[in-house]
N, C-alpha and C positions, 0 to 999 in steps of 0.2 A: 175392668175391662180386660179380657184375655184375647190374644190374637186369634183372628178367624171365627170368633164367636160373637153373637149379638150381645151388645153391652147389657150387662145385668140390670142396669137401670137406664132406661132410654130417656133422652132429654125432652122436656116439656117447655115450650116458649110461649110467653104471653105478649100480646100487643098492648102497649101502655101509652098513656099520654106523657107529655113532657114532664108532668108532675108525678108520674109513677102510677096513675090510676088506670085500671083495666078498661078496655074498650070492648065490651061484650058483643057489640053489633058488628065488629070487624070480621071479615071472612077472607082476608087476603091469603096468598100463598107465600109460605116462608121456605127458604132454601138454606140447607146446612152444607157447609163445605168442610171436609175433613182434610187437614194438611199435615203431613209428617215432616220430620226434620230433614229427610232425604229429599224433600220436594214432592213426594207422592201426594196427589190431591184427588178427592172424589166428592161428588155432589148428590144430595138427596133433596126431594121437595115434599112438603106436606102442607095441607090447607087448615087454616085456623077455623075453629068452631067455637062460636060465642067468645071470640077474642083469644082463644087458647089453641096452641098447635102441639099435638102429641106425636113425636116421631116413634116409629116402630121398626125393629130389625136392623138398626144401625150397627156396623161392625168394621174393624180394621185388622188387616192381617200381619202387620209389622209390629214387632215388640219395641215400642218406643213411646216417648211422650208426644202426643199430637195436639193440634189446635182445631177446635170446632168453631166455625164462624156462621152465625145465623143472620140472614139478610132478607129484606123484602122491599122492593121498590125504593122509595125515598125514606123509608124508616131507618133510624139509626140502628146499626148492627150490634149484635151481642156475641161475645166469645167466651170460651172456656178452654182450659188445658185438661188433658186426660192422659194418664199413664196406662199404656197398653202393655200388659205382661205376656211373656212367651207362653205358648201352649205346652202341653206335656211333651217330653222327649220322644222322638220318633225315628230319627235316622242319624247317620254319621256323614259328615261332609269333609272334604280336604280344603281347609283354609290355605294351606301352603303345601304343595306336593313335593316329594323328594325329587332332587335334581343334581346335576353335576357329579355323577357317580363314577369313580375309578376303582379298579379291582384292589381289594384289601385296605382301602382308605375310607374313613368316615365320609358320608355324602356331604359335599360342600353345602348343599341346601337340605336340611333335615325336615321331614314332613310334620305338619300340624293337623290333627284331626279334631273337628269340632262336633259337639253334640247339639243337634238342632231339632226344633219342633217340625211339624209337617209343612210349615210355611217357610222354612229356612231360617227361622230366628235362632240365634245362639241361646242355648239353655244355660244361662250364666249361674243359675243356682245349683248346677250339678258339679260336684266335687267328689263323686263316688264312682262314677262309671269307669271301668278298666277297659282300655282299648288295646286290642292285640293286633300286631301286624304279622302276616305271613307272606312268603313269596312262592312263586311258581314260575316255571319256564327256563330255569338255569340249572347247571350241574354243580353249583357251588353252595355255599352256606351263607345265610343271613346272619350276621352277628351284631351285637350291641344289646341294648335293653329294648325288647320287643313288646313289653307289656307296660304301658303308661297310664296311670290314673289321671282322670281329668281334673283340672283346676280351673274353676269358674267356667266350666264347659269346654275347656280346650285341653287336649292331650298333646303335649309338645315333646317330640322324640328328639334325642340329642346326639346319639353315637351309633347310628345304624350304619353298617357297611356290608359289602358283599364281595367275596374274594375272587370270583371268576368273571371273566368278560361274558356278558349274556344280555338277552332281551327279556326283562322280567315283567311279571305282573305282581304288584303289591296289593294285598287285600287287607283292609282295616275293618275289624269287627268288634262288636260289643254286645253283650246280652240284651235281647229284646229290642235292638236297634237295627235298622236296615244298614248293611255294610256298604262300604264304598271301595273302589279299586282305582289303581292308576298303572300306567305303563312306565317303565324305567329302562333305559339302556345304560349298562355298565360297560365302560370302555377301559382299555389298558391305561394304567397310571404312569407316573414318573419312574425311572429306573431306581430300584431300591435294593436289589440283591442279585446274586448269581446262583445259577442252578446247574449241576452237572447232569446234562442230558445223557451223555455217554461218558463213562469213566475210562481213563487210560488203562490198558491191560496188555497181556502178552508181551512183557518187556524182558529183554535180555540185554546184557552189557554191550554197549557200543552200537546197537542196531536200532533202527526206527521201531517204535512201539508197534505191535501188530494191531492194536485197537487205539486209535487217537482220540484224545478227549474232545467232546463237544460241549460248549458252555452257553447257556441262555442267559440273556439279561432280562430280569423279571421285575414287575412291580411288587408292591407289598403283599398283594394277594396271590402271587405266584404265576401271574400271567406274563407271557413273553411280550416285551416292549418293542414292537417292530420299528419304532422310530429312533431307537437307541443305536444310531450308527455314527455318532460323532467322535468316538474314540475306539481304542482297541483293548481287548482283554489281554493281560500280561500274565505269564505263568513263571513261577520260580520253584526251585527244588532245594530241599534240605537233605544233607547226607555227605558222605565222604568224597563224592565224585562231582562231575559237572554235567548240567543239562545242555544239550545241544539241539540245534534246529531252530525254526522260527518261534521264538518265545513270545512274540506279539502277534495277535491275530485280529484282523479287522472284523467288526461286527456287521453282519448282513441280515437285515430284516430281523434284528434282535438275537442272532445266533452267531457265535465264533466257533468255527470248525478248524482245529489244529490238524497238521498233516505230516509234519517231519520231525517230531520230537524223539529224542533218544537220550539215554543216560549211560555213562561209561562203566561205573562201578557196580558190582553186585552187592545190593543192600536193600533194606526196606526204607523207602524214602517217602517224603510228603510233598505232593505237588500242591502249590497254593496259587489260586487264580484270583485276579483283582481287576476291577474296572472303576473308573473315577465316580465317586459319590454313592457307591453301593457297598453292601456287606459282602465281603469275599467268601469264597468257598474253597475247600481243600479235600484231597483224598490221599489215602496211603496207597503206595504202589510197591509191589515186590519185584525188584529187578534180579533176574536169575543169571547165572553164568551161561553164556551162549556156547555155540559150537567153536571148536578150535580153529583159529584163522591164521595164526603166525607164531613164530618162536621169539623169545626174548631171553636175554641173559640175565638171570636172576642173581647169580653170584659169579663175578668174573674170575678168570684165571689171573694169578699174580704171584709174586715172590718166586720168579722163574729164573733159575740158574741153568746154563746150558748143560746138556747131557746128564740131567738128573730129574727125577719127578718133581714137578712144581709143588711148592709148599701149599699153594691155594689152587685147588682144582676147580674148573668151571662147572656151573650148574645152570641148565637151560630149561625154561618153562614153556608149555604149550598155553597160549592165552587166546581169549576171544577178542572180538572187535574192540571191546572196551578195556583190554589189558588185564582181565581177570584170569587167574590160573584155572585151567580146566581140570579140577581135581579128580574128576571122574575118568580121566585118561590114564590107563595103565598099559597101553600097548604101543604108543608111537615111539619109533626108533629114530633117534637123533644121531647124525653123523657129523664129525668135526674134521676139517681140512685146514692146513696152514699155507699161507702164501706170503711173498714179499721177502723171505729170508734166504740164507745160503745153505741151510741145513734141511733136515727132515723131521717130521712129526712122527712120534712113536708112542706106544702105549695103547690103552683101550680107546680107539677113535669112534666107537659106536656105543651109545647108552640107550636103554629103554626107559621111557617115562614111568614113574611110580607116583600116583596122585598128582599127575600133571607135570612133574619135574624129572628131568634126566640128569643124573649126577655122574659126571666123568671121574675117572681115577687113573692114576699112574701116567698121565700125559707128560711128555718131555720133548724137548727140541735139541737137535744135535749141535747148533751153532748159535753164537751170540748175535744180537742185533734186534731190529724191530720187525715184527711179523704181524700178520692179520689172521685171526681164527675166524673161520666161517662155519656156521652151524645150519644144517639142512635136515628136512624131514619131508616125506611124501605128502603132497597136497597142502603144505603150509608155507607161508612166506618165511624166507631164511633171515638170520640175524648174524651179526659179526661183532668182534671186539679187537682192538689193537693190544699187543702185548710186547713188552720190552724183555728180552732174554739176555741176562747178564752173563758175563764170563764166569763169575763165581759169586760168593756171598761173604759178607762180613760176619765175623764171629767175635762175640764179646768174651774175650779170654779173662779179663779181670774187670769187674763192674766198679764203677766209681762208688765211693762210700765215705762215711765220716765227714759229711759236709755241714759246715757252720756258715751262717750268712757273712759274706765279705771275706772269708778266709779260704785259701786253696784247699781243695778236697784232701782229707787225710789220706785217701786211697784214690790215686788217679787211674782212669780207665786204660786198658790195653786191648787192642783189637787184632785179630789175625785175618788175613785175606785167604779164603779157602776156595777150592775148586769144588765140582759137583760130588766128588768122592770124599771130601772133607780134608784133603791134603792142603798144606799151606803152599800158596803161590809164592815161592821165594823170589821170583824175578819181578814181582809187582813192586813198583817203587813210586807209584802215584800218590797224590794227596788224599788223605782221609780227613773228613771234616765232621764237626759235632755242632749241633744247635739245640737250644732248650725251648720247649713248648710247655703250654699250660700255666707256667708261673707268671708272677707279676713283675719280676725283676729282669736283670740281664746277666747273660753269661760272659765272663771274661777269661783272659788267659790265652794259652796256645790253643785256639779253636780249630786250627788246621795244621796237621803234621804230616810229613812224608813217611810212607811206609818204608821200613828198612828190612830187607829180606822177607817181605810179606807181613811184617809186624808194625803196627802204628802204636806208639807209646805217647800218650798225652801228658802234659805237665802244666802246673799252675792254673788248672781250670778252677774257676771261682764263680759262685753265684751269690748275689747280694741279698735278695729278699727271702726271708724264711718262708717255707711252704713246700708243697708237692709239686715236683716238676718231672718232665720226661726229657731224657737226653736221646737225640736221634743221630746216629752215626751213618754217614753216607760216603760213597766213593764211586768214581766213574766206572760204568759197566759192572757194578756190583749191586747185589740185593742189600738194601739197608737193614740195620738192626737198631733196636731201641731198648732202653731201660728206664724204670722209674727210680726216682731219687728223692728222698726227704731231706730238705735243707733245714737244719735246726738253727735256733738262736745261739750265737756264740757267746764267749765270755766277755765281760765288760771291756770296752776299748776306749770310748770317748764320751764326752759330755755334749749335750746340745740343749739350748734354752727351749724349754717346753712352753713357758709363759714369761714374757718380758715384764721386768719391773716397770711401774708407771706411777704417775701422780706423786712427785717428790717435792717436799718442802723441807727447808732446813730444820733439823732437830726432830722431825716427825717420821713415823713409820710410813714407808711407801703405801700409797693407796692400793696398788695392785702388787702383791709380793711376787718375786721371781720364783719360778719352778724350773728345775733342771732334770732332763731325762738322761738315763744311762744307756748307752747304745753299744751294740757289738760292731765289728768292722764293716758289716753290711748296712748299718744304720737301723737295725732291728732293736726294739725296746727290750732290754734285759729285765724282765719283770721280777725275777728272783734275785737281783743283785742286792747284797747287804752292803751298801757303800754309803759313807758319810761325805757330803759335799760341803766344801768351805767356800767362803766368799771374802774377798779383800778389795779395798779400794786402791787404785794405783796412785803413785806420787804421794802427795801430802794429804790426800783425802782421808776423812775419818768417818767410819761407820758407827752406827749404834744399833742395838738389838741383837738378836741371835745371828751370828755369822756362820753357823754350821747347821745343816739339816740332814737327817737320815732319810734314805730312799725308801719308799713304800710303793710296791708294784712297779718298780723301775723309774720312779719320779721322786726327786727331793724337792719339797716345797718349803720355802723359808716363811718365817713369821716374825713380825715386829721389826723387820730390817728397815733402817733408815740412814740418813747421812746428816752430819752437822756441817759438812763442807758445802759451800754455795758454789753454783756454776756447774761446769761439765765434770762429771765424775764417771770414771770407768770402773765397772764392777768385773772382777776377774774370779771365775768359778773353777775349782780344782778338786780332784779326788785322787786317792792313792793309785799311781801308775796309770792314770787316765789322761787322755788329751783334753786340755782345758778349753773353756769357752768363755766369752765375755760379752758385755754390752755397755754402751754409754748411756748415761741419763743425765738430764739437766735438773739440778736441784735449785729451786727457787727460794729466795730469802724468806724467812719465816716471820719477818717484822710485821706487826699489826694483827697477829693471831691471838694476842692476849696471853701467850705462854712465853715467858722470858727465857731465852737460852743463854749459855755461858758467854756467847760472843755479843750479846746485846746488853747495853747498860740499863735499858728499860724496854717494856712492851706493854702499852696500856690498851691494846685491843683495837687500835686504829692506826691509820697512816696520816693523821691530820697534824699540822704544825700549830704552835701556839698554845698547846695544852700541857707543855712540860716535856713530853716525849716526842722527838721528831719523827718524820716520815722514815728516817733511817734507823729508828729505835736507839737514838742517842739523847742524853738528858740536855735539854735546852738551858741556855744561860738564864740565871735567875730562878731556876727551879731545882727542886729536890725530889727525886723519885725513889720510892722504896718498893720492895717486893722480892721474894726469893726466886732463884732459878727454877723454872717449871711452873711459876704462878704469874698472874697478871700484875703489872706495876701500877702503883698509885702515886701521882705527882702532885706536888703543892709548891706555890711560889715561896722563895726565900725572903722573909721579912727582914728589912734593914740593910739590904744590899744596894739601895738607891735605884731599883728597878721596879717600877709599878706594874704588876703583872697579875693575871688571873683574878682572883677574888679580892685583891687588895684595893682599898679605897684611897690609899696613899702609901708612899714609901720614901722617907726623907733621908735614908742612909744611916739611921740610927735606931737604937732599941730603947729609947728613953721616953717616959711619959711626960706630959706637960709642955711639949714643944709643938703641939697641934697634931702630930701623928704618933699614935700610941705605939707601944712595943709590940702590938699585934697588927700594926699597919692599918689602923682604922682612924678616921678623923675624930679628934676629941671635940667635946662640947665647947662652944664659943670660938671655934676655929674654922677656917676655910683653907683647903688645900688645893693646889692646882699643879699641873704637870703632865706631860705626855705619857701614854701607855709605853712602858719599856724604858722610861726615863726617871729622873729624880723628881720628887714632889716638893714644892715650896709651900709652907703653911704661914698664915697670918691670923692674928686675933681679930675677931669681928667687933667693930666699935659700935655701940649703941644697942647691943642686944641684951644688956642687963646682966652680962656675965663678965666678970674681970678675969682676963686671961692674958698671958705674955707679960710684957713689961709696960 
């Protein structure tokens, strides 16, 4: 049977007796009922002729197994099952349409296209038909696998997506089959990335960008997400300067429009935009130098002594709003004036900018004191600086030299107080001070001296730590002066313990051997010192091992040094012409280490009693201990001393055999001996043991 077609073999029904015999005279009407598994039912009637009923034209349009039931009045019914197969493939149908589509993401419900016959039955035998899906009605692209071969009559699509918001028509087609279509609305999806609608541009230092950035929050397909209003887009900048303005902008209908951003320094920077849960976006931006806006002191005036050109002349730059030098400016004339002092400013008080900077020359002020220099130029904001003008300046007549750590400089510095013409101010009698910078130590000696007839002579200046330092000399109303000085390591002067001795036991080398450093007066290690360091114990202490060690790289390290004296021992380290150093160490007794020293009568390797060598390493009564100094002791009980000890089974005070206790202190046959451990044994002959002994 094929769906929709008359059964190839129509049923024939006979009317029979209860015994199964035909009833040829019967002419009753027989009804057949066709019932499908889905509940579909249809009826047909036929009249028996000579007891037999032949049906004609029966068919069923569903592809499934059906039941045929034949009935007539009170006669028992007859039934049969019949498998109805699908008809030839005729069309496509959507078993499941595409649905829940958002831009750029796979449809949450993917379509399933079925191959059907003309009656809508699934053609399950079809695993060859290739179904193609195309779309129309939108401006984007359909992505994913758009051609899927049927399996058991079904083409199941799995990864279709569309990138743009649109109202689409999806058309599913296959060769020789009627196509099927569906409508699909693609809406904006969840926020996934940022997109620069307008990039920042027209940027100059310190001014608001001429073109402010506009950033859209988009879904995976690049559609603006109007509902993305829960957070703000944040912008940051890389580069040498600072980004100013509102760096967080609220999102309105999926778009953040910045309005007040600026960057101060002239540079190529990167603007980075971020929004929670999305892929950030960035752009490069060239920030140029803007128009000149103000003046700034790029190099201040300094080292100013009255009535003479200042050693450091000022330099003033034309800068834009961001503080960038306008290097294209070669025409601005900058004027300087002085205020707050008792004198007058002279020299070239007007300078023309070159590459954006005006360099002044030969400026001087006629009186000492604190003044303010104000720099002005047409159309630009002015700037100023304070300046202290001194009476004169210090002049380093004799520089310090020959400096060794901790020792007075071999050559002490001498300074003169000069006026602007270089003449010595002989009436100057104020204090001149010196301080050290850059070094790791401290300066000592006469660091402040009074000038005599305008001359300051320092004495006993000393610096302790070797290295490069700077000496800065200063005085009231005077321009200071400085010098560099190298402080070298001086000659050997003293000893200092570099490593303390530790782990001391009688007669043995210290576990940690002492090491002694050779230092100069400043405490610097004298690495080249060829010095032999000796060590001695104070009082009656006695040392063993090497008591002298040669220095290597400034450190003398001892080896094998120890003490045979027990208790507190003071170690005194000395070297030729050097200050000594010392340390105390506690030496523990060496008893019990299995190495007999000259002060021990025995040492059997433990501190137990009753084994011949006591806990104090003395030989116990009734024992004899042998062993050389430096070796372990072996102890044995003394037989015949009337003290039963150790391995003796008896000791009766004699060394005669035949009295029950033999000369080797063992009980003889036929005897019994008794007595306490550590006491005399008493022996008696045993009666009745079959051995004649004693008397």
